[in-house]
C-alpha positions as CSV (number, residue, x, y, z in Angstrom):
1,M,331.1,72.3,127.4
2,S,332.2,69.2,125.6
3,G,334.9,68.8,128.2
4,D,332.3,68.2,130.8
5,R,330.8,65.2,129.0
6,P,332.4,61.8,128.4
7,S,333.2,61.2,124.8
8,G,332.6,57.8,123.2
9,G,334.9,55.0,124.1
10,E,336.4,56.3,127.3
11,R,337.4,53.8,130.0
12,V,335.3,54.6,133.0
13,V,334.8,53.5,136.6
14,L,331.2,53.4,137.7
15,V,330.3,54.2,141.3
16,H,327.0,52.9,142.7
17,I,326.0,53.4,146.4
18,H,323.1,51.5,147.9
19,F,320.9,53.7,150.1
20,P,317.8,52.7,152.2
21,A,314.8,52.4,149.9
22,G,313.6,55.9,149.0
23,K,314.5,58.9,146.9
24,M,318.2,58.3,146.8
25,E,318.0,54.7,145.6
26,E,319.0,54.0,142.0
27,D,319.2,50.9,139.9
28,L,322.6,49.5,139.1
29,E,321.6,47.6,136.0
30,E,320.0,50.7,134.5
31,F,323.1,52.7,135.4
32,K,325.3,50.2,133.4
33,E,322.9,50.6,130.5
34,L,323.1,54.4,130.7
35,A,326.9,54.3,130.7
36,V,327.0,52.0,127.7
37,S,324.4,54.1,125.9
38,A,326.8,57.1,126.4
39,G,329.5,55.1,124.7
40,A,331.6,54.3,127.8
41,K,333.8,51.3,128.2
42,I,333.2,50.1,131.7
43,A,336.6,49.3,133.3
44,S,335.4,48.6,136.8
45,I,332.4,49.1,139.1
46,V,332.7,50.3,142.7
47,T,329.7,49.7,145.0
48,G,329.1,50.5,148.6
49,A,326.3,51.3,151.1
50,R,325.5,54.4,153.1
51,R,322.6,55.7,155.1
52,V,323.1,59.3,153.9
53,P,325.7,61.0,151.6
54,E,328.9,62.4,153.1
55,S,329.4,66.1,152.5
56,K,333.0,66.1,151.2
57,Y,333.1,63.2,148.7
58,F,329.5,62.0,148.7
59,V,331.0,58.6,149.9
60,G,333.2,58.1,153.0
61,S,336.9,58.8,152.8
62,G,337.8,55.1,152.8
63,K,335.5,54.5,149.8
64,A,336.9,57.6,148.1
65,E,340.4,56.2,148.5
66,E,339.2,52.8,147.1
67,I,337.8,54.7,144.0
68,R,341.2,56.4,143.6
69,E,343.1,53.1,143.7
70,V,340.7,51.5,141.2
71,V,341.1,54.4,138.8
72,A,344.8,54.2,139.0
73,A,344.8,50.4,138.5
74,S,342.4,50.4,135.6
75,K,343.9,53.5,133.9
76,A,340.3,54.9,133.7
77,Q,339.8,58.4,132.3
78,L,336.5,59.1,133.9
79,V,334.5,58.3,137.1
80,I,330.7,58.3,136.8
81,F,328.5,58.3,139.9
82,N,325.0,56.9,139.8
83,H,323.9,59.8,142.0
84,N,323.7,63.6,141.8
85,L,326.8,65.3,143.2
86,S,327.2,68.9,144.3
87,P,329.8,71.0,142.5
88,A,332.0,70.9,145.6
89,Q,331.8,67.0,145.8
90,E,332.8,66.8,142.1
91,R,335.8,69.1,142.6
92,N,336.9,67.2,145.7
93,L,336.7,63.9,144.0
94,E,338.5,65.1,140.9
95,R,341.4,66.4,143.1
96,L,341.6,63.0,144.8
97,V,341.2,60.6,141.8
98,Q,343.1,62.8,139.3
99,C,340.6,62.4,136.5
100,R,337.2,63.9,135.6
101,V,334.1,63.0,137.6
102,V,330.6,63.1,136.2
103,D,327.4,62.6,138.1
104,R,324.1,60.9,137.0
105,T,322.7,64.2,135.7
106,G,325.8,64.8,133.6
107,L,325.7,61.3,132.2
108,I,322.0,61.6,131.1
109,L,322.7,65.1,129.7
110,D,325.6,63.5,127.7
111,I,323.2,60.9,126.2
112,F,320.6,63.5,125.4
113,A,323.3,65.6,123.7
114,Q,324.3,62.6,121.5
115,R,320.8,61.7,120.6
116,A,319.2,65.1,119.8
117,R,318.6,65.4,116.1
118,S,316.1,68.3,115.5
119,F,317.0,72.0,115.9
120,E,314.6,72.2,118.8
121,G,315.9,69.0,120.5
122,K,319.5,70.3,120.3
123,L,318.5,73.7,121.7
124,Q,316.6,72.0,124.6
125,V,319.6,69.8,125.4
126,E,322.1,72.7,125.2
127,L,319.9,74.7,127.6
128,A,319.9,71.9,130.1
129,V,323.6,71.4,129.8
130,L,324.4,75.1,130.2
131,K,322.2,75.3,133.4
132,H,324.0,72.2,134.8
133,L,327.4,73.6,133.8
134,S,326.8,77.1,135.2
135,T,327.0,75.7,138.7
136,R,330.2,73.9,138.0
137,L,332.2,76.6,136.2
138,V,334.9,76.8,138.9
139,R,336.1,73.3,137.9
140,G,338.0,74.7,135.0
141,W,340.0,76.9,137.4
142,T,341.0,74.6,140.2
143,H,344.7,75.3,139.4
144,L,344.1,78.9,140.5
145,E,342.7,77.8,143.9
146,R,346.1,76.4,145.0
147,Q,347.7,79.8,144.2
148,R,345.0,82.0,145.5
149,G,346.3,85.5,146.0
150,G,349.3,84.8,143.8
151,I,350.6,87.9,142.0
152,G,349.1,88.2,138.5
153,L,346.8,85.2,139.0
154,R,343.9,85.9,141.2
155,G,342.5,88.9,139.3
156,P,342.7,87.4,135.8
157,G,341.3,84.1,137.1
158,E,338.2,85.7,138.6
159,T,337.8,87.9,135.5
160,Q,337.9,84.9,133.2
161,L,335.4,83.1,135.4
162,E,333.0,86.0,135.4
163,A,333.4,86.3,131.6
164,D,332.5,82.6,131.2
165,R,329.5,83.0,133.5
166,R,328.3,86.0,131.5
167,L,328.7,84.1,128.2
168,I,326.6,81.2,129.6
169,R,324.0,83.6,130.9
170,N,323.7,85.3,127.5
171,R,323.5,82.0,125.7
172,I,320.8,80.7,128.1
173,K,318.8,83.9,127.4
174,V,319.2,83.5,123.6
175,I,318.1,79.8,123.7
176,G,315.2,80.7,126.0
177,I,313.9,83.2,123.4
178,R,314.2,80.7,120.5
179,L,312.5,78.0,122.5
180,A,309.7,80.4,123.4
181,K,309.1,81.0,119.7
182,I,309.0,77.2,119.0
183,R,306.6,76.8,121.9
184,Q,304.4,79.5,120.4
185,Q,304.3,77.7,117.1
186,R,303.5,74.4,118.9
187,E,300.6,76.1,120.7
188,Q,299.3,77.4,117.4
189,G,299.4,73.9,116.0
190,R,297.6,72.5,119.0
191,R,294.9,75.3,118.9
192,S,294.2,74.5,115.2
193,R,294.0,70.8,116.0
194,R,291.6,71.5,118.9
195,K,289.5,73.7,116.6
196,A,289.5,70.9,114.0
197,T,288.5,68.4,116.7
198,V,291.4,66.1,115.8
199,P,292.3,64.2,119.0
200,T,295.9,63.8,120.0
201,V,297.1,60.5,121.4
202,A,300.5,60.6,123.0
203,L,302.8,57.7,123.7
204,V,304.5,57.8,127.0
205,G,306.5,55.3,129.0
206,Y,309.8,54.4,130.6
207,T,312.8,54.6,128.2
208,N,313.2,51.5,126.0
209,A,309.6,50.3,126.5
210,G,309.0,50.1,122.7
211,K,307.1,53.4,122.1
212,S,308.8,54.1,118.8
213,T,308.3,50.6,117.5
214,L,304.5,50.9,118.3
215,F,304.5,54.4,116.8
216,N,305.9,53.0,113.5
217,R,303.5,50.1,113.6
218,L,300.5,52.3,114.0
219,T,301.5,55.1,111.5
220,G,303.7,53.3,109.0
221,A,306.4,55.8,109.8
222,S,310.1,55.0,110.1
223,V,311.1,56.6,113.4
224,Y,314.6,55.6,114.6
225,V,314.3,52.5,116.8
226,A,317.1,50.9,118.9
227,N,317.4,48.7,121.9
228,Q,319.0,51.4,124.0
229,L,318.0,54.1,126.5
230,F,316.7,57.4,125.0
231,A,316.8,56.3,121.4
232,T,314.0,58.9,120.8
233,L,314.4,62.4,121.9
234,D,312.7,64.6,119.4
235,P,308.9,64.5,119.5
236,T,307.4,63.1,116.3
237,L,303.8,63.8,115.3
238,R,301.9,61.9,112.6
239,R,298.4,62.2,111.4
240,M,296.6,58.9,110.9
241,D,293.2,57.8,109.8
242,F,291.7,55.8,112.6
243,P,289.5,52.9,111.5
244,G,285.8,53.9,112.0
245,F,286.8,57.1,113.8
246,G,288.5,59.5,111.5
247,P,291.8,61.4,111.7
248,I,293.9,61.5,114.9
249,I,297.3,62.8,115.7
250,L,299.8,60.3,117.2
251,A,302.7,61.8,119.2
252,D,305.9,59.8,120.1
253,T,307.7,61.4,123.0
254,V,311.0,61.1,124.9
255,G,311.3,58.1,127.2
256,F,311.1,58.8,131.0
257,I,313.5,57.5,133.6
258,R,313.7,57.5,137.4
259,H,314.9,60.9,138.8
260,L,314.9,62.5,135.4
261,P,317.0,65.6,135.9
262,H,315.0,68.7,136.7
263,D,316.8,70.8,134.1
264,L,315.9,68.3,131.5
265,V,312.2,68.3,132.5
266,E,312.3,72.1,132.4
267,A,314.2,72.2,129.0
268,F,311.9,69.7,127.4
269,H,308.8,71.4,128.7
270,A,307.6,72.5,125.2
271,T,307.9,68.9,124.0
272,L,306.2,67.5,127.1
273,E,303.3,69.9,126.6
274,E,302.2,67.5,123.8
275,V,301.7,65.0,126.6
276,S,299.8,67.3,129.0
277,E,297.6,68.6,126.2
278,A,296.8,65.2,124.7
279,D,293.3,63.7,124.7
280,L,294.7,60.2,125.6
281,L,298.0,58.8,126.8
282,L,299.2,55.3,125.8
283,H,301.4,54.4,128.7
284,V,303.7,51.7,127.1
285,V,305.2,49.2,129.5
286,D,307.8,46.5,128.8
287,T,306.0,43.3,129.9
288,H,309.3,41.4,130.1
289,D,310.9,44.0,132.4
290,E,311.3,42.8,136.0
291,Q,311.1,46.4,137.2
292,K,308.0,47.2,135.2
293,N,305.8,48.1,138.3
294,A,308.5,50.5,139.6
295,H,308.9,52.0,136.2
296,I,305.1,52.5,135.9
297,E,305.3,54.5,139.2
298,Q,308.3,56.5,137.8
299,V,306.4,57.5,134.7
300,K,303.4,58.6,136.9
301,Q,305.8,60.8,138.9
302,V,307.0,62.5,135.7
303,L,303.5,63.0,134.4
304,E,302.6,64.7,137.8
305,S,305.6,67.0,137.4
306,I,304.2,68.2,134.0
307,N,300.6,68.4,135.2
308,A,299.5,65.5,133.0
309,Q,298.3,63.1,135.7
310,Y,294.6,63.7,134.9
311,V,294.9,63.0,131.2
312,P,293.0,59.8,130.4
313,S,295.5,56.9,129.9
314,L,295.6,53.3,128.7
315,L,298.3,50.9,129.9
316,V,299.8,49.1,126.9
317,Y,301.8,46.1,127.9
318,N,304.3,45.6,125.0
319,K,306.7,42.8,124.1
320,I,304.4,40.0,125.1
321,D,306.3,37.8,122.6
322,L,309.0,37.6,125.3
323,E,306.4,36.2,127.8
324,P,304.8,33.0,126.4
325,S,302.2,32.9,129.1
326,V,300.8,36.3,128.2
327,Q,298.2,36.6,125.4
328,A,297.0,39.6,123.3
329,Q,293.9,40.9,125.0
330,I,292.0,43.8,126.5
331,D,291.5,44.1,130.2
332,R,288.4,46.1,131.1
333,N,287.2,47.7,134.4
334,A,283.9,47.2,136.1
335,Y,282.2,49.7,133.7
336,G,283.5,47.9,130.6
337,E,286.1,50.6,129.8
338,P,289.5,49.4,128.5
339,Q,292.2,49.7,131.2
340,R,295.1,47.5,129.9
341,V,296.0,46.0,126.5
342,F,298.6,43.4,125.9
343,I,300.4,43.6,122.6
344,S,303.7,43.0,120.7
345,A,304.3,46.0,118.5
346,F,307.3,44.3,116.9
347,H,305.4,41.1,115.9
348,N,302.1,42.9,115.2
349,Q,300.2,41.0,117.9
350,G,297.2,42.6,119.7
351,I,297.2,45.7,117.5
352,D,293.6,45.3,116.5
353,Q,292.6,45.1,120.2
354,L,294.6,48.2,120.9
355,L,292.8,50.1,118.1
356,I,289.4,49.0,119.6
357,A,290.5,50.2,123.1
358,I,291.8,53.6,121.8
359,G,288.5,54.1,119.8
360,A,286.4,53.3,122.9
361,L,288.3,55.7,125.1
362,L,288.4,58.5,122.6
363,G,284.7,58.0,121.8
364,K,283.8,58.8,125.4
365,N,284.2,62.5,124.7
366,L,283.3,62.5,121.0
367,A,280.0,61.4,119.4
368,V,279.4,60.4,115.8
369,R,276.0,61.6,114.6
370,E,274.1,62.2,111.3
371,I,273.3,65.9,110.8
372,I,270.8,67.0,108.1
373,L,271.3,70.5,106.7
374,T,269.2,72.3,104.2
375,P,270.8,74.2,101.3
376,A,270.1,77.4,103.2
377,Q,272.5,76.1,106.0
378,A,275.5,75.9,103.7
379,K,277.5,78.1,106.1
380,I,277.1,75.5,108.9
381,R,278.2,72.9,106.5
382,A,281.3,74.9,105.5
383,A,282.1,75.5,109.2
384,L,281.9,71.7,109.9
385,Y,284.3,71.0,107.1
386,A,286.7,73.7,108.4
387,R,286.7,71.8,111.7
388,E,287.6,68.6,109.9
389,C,284.8,66.7,111.7
390,V,282.8,65.5,108.6
391,M,283.3,61.8,108.1
392,S,281.0,61.3,105.1
393,E,278.3,63.2,103.2
394,K,275.3,62.4,101.0
395,V,273.0,64.8,99.2
396,D,269.3,63.8,98.9
397,E,266.9,64.6,96.1
398,A,265.7,67.8,97.9
399,G,269.3,69.0,98.0
400,C,269.7,68.5,101.8
401,Y,273.1,67.5,103.1
402,H,273.3,64.3,105.2
403,L,276.6,64.7,107.1
404,M,278.1,62.1,109.4
405,V,280.1,64.2,111.9
406,R,282.3,63.5,114.9
407,L,282.1,66.2,117.5
408,P,282.2,66.7,121.3
409,H,278.8,65.8,122.9
410,E,278.0,69.4,123.8
411,D,278.7,70.6,120.2
412,I,276.4,67.9,118.9
413,E,273.6,69.1,121.2
414,K,274.1,72.7,120.0
415,L,273.9,71.6,116.4
416,S,270.8,69.5,117.0
417,G,269.1,72.5,118.6
418,S,270.1,74.9,115.8
419,H,268.3,73.3,113.0
């Protein structure tokens, strides 16, 4: 498996093809960042333009020959395409250029494999890599294809290939069972949080938008932060006491990217469920990024793919310190609800406004009320404490409990009618 991924420090040739605007179009600057994030040393970049991919090499035969010449001249060990290639296209290109060829999905999988830290994260990445690799197994046996039917070669070759496929199928099955158990544990955790009426606020956004810096600023945690793509892979949850509101769970999540490989979305489904099950999404945007509007749309597409498009969200424009004309502030809609907040997580600018906006949006579904219970209603009092919704309590001279509780509106109404 490691032979399918570029190891750090390899000299690489990048290939980027411009297509008419649409699903095939990728960003060259982002591609270079991805390659550097994987540890590649960029020897050369080959660009071109096509209306549609060519079936044999993805590029035309002339461009394929140019890639071969550039590889030979630069002594590159690897060619990386900024596009998804079919297994046949990878094999054809490898025969031509005489070195390994990796597509965009393989590159992103490599970065994920390098970044995963937790047991769950490593399992998720391995699952995605195995699924990607299973369609490309014949690559390891191209030397047999030239001697197809040769005595003593064809049978063993096919037997080895089938054995490899079986090993991968078995490993995929084992990982699936383990991830199912982890998903079950996550769901139990979410159920207990829902029961306890502790809202979950999830940070989402394009990779390198500053989510982890904001997470650390809000929670006082020390999550790894780096100015690179996919610095954070493993979801991190922290409980924090929200000013004037009570406890909430803040979740930091993996950064999104355009055309995030399907196998990765599928593999990280358990992690991404934290997003789809959240009460509020903080969609963090890099204010200084020229592509920010396109990246906002890309994040929305990923949210749709995990059925999280209807979760209430707040746009958080981060890194305003890099834009002198932008001030820390809250933008509200016609109903007075916060829509956008402008902050600098690194420089602690606009954090107070962000907290106000989060409180306002979470407060739409939750009400804070005083409930008075008699000593005979001690069971109700115990149940409220079990739900972790009691914010404060006083006992009067008659022994009655005056509780400040935070609950969904319908639960408040039921309580009001029960005593």
